[in-house]
C-alpha positions in Angstrom: -0.1 0.0 0.0 1.1 3.6 -0.6 2.4 5.8 2.3 -0.6 7.6 3.6 0.7 8.9 6.8 0.4 12.7 5.7 -3.2 12.5 4.7 -6.1 13.2 6.9 -7.7 10.3 8.7 -10.7 9.9 6.4 -8.7 10.2 3.2 -6.1 7.7 4.5 -9.0 5.2 5.4 -10.3 5.7 1.8 -6.9 5.2 0.3 -6.3 2.0 2.2 -9.7 0.7 1.4 -9.2 1.3 -2.3 -5.8 -0.4 -2.2 -7.4 -3.5 -0.5 -10.2 -3.5 -3.1 -7.7 -3.5 -5.9 -5.9 -6.5 -4.3 -9.1 -8.5 -3.9 -9.9 -7.7 -7.6 -6.5 -8.8 -8.7 -6.8 -12.1 -6.7 -10.2 -12.8 -8.0 -8.9 -12.3 -11.6 -6.2 -15.0 -11.1 -6.5 -18.1 -13.3 -6.4 -21.6 -11.8 -2.7 -21.9 -13.0 -1.8 -18.7 -11.2 -3.4 -19.7 -8.0 -1.5 -22.8 -8.0 1.8 -20.8 -8.6 0.7 -18.6 -5.8 0.5 -21.4 -3.3 3.9 -22.5 -4.0 5.1 -18.9 -3.9 7.2 -17.9 -0.8 5.9 -14.3 -0.3 2.8 -12.1 -0.1 0.2 -11.8 -2.7 1.3 -8.2 -3.6 4.7 -9.3 -4.4 3.4 -12.2 -6.4 1.3 -9.9 -8.6 4.2 -7.5 -9.1 6.4 -10.3 -10.2 3.7 -11.7 -12.5 3.0 -8.2 -14.1 6.8 -7.6 -14.5 7.3 -11.1 -16.2 
């Protein structure tokens, strides 16, 4: 997630919620093959998605 410490509380909450929603949508869009690769991946979902996008 982005650094939101300098934002007011309400904006920070909205930014974090939007980031979590993007992560949920990205997870839902994974194929069966990707989910299998994710289960073998040693790291968080966000890093898996970044590496998949970069590859």
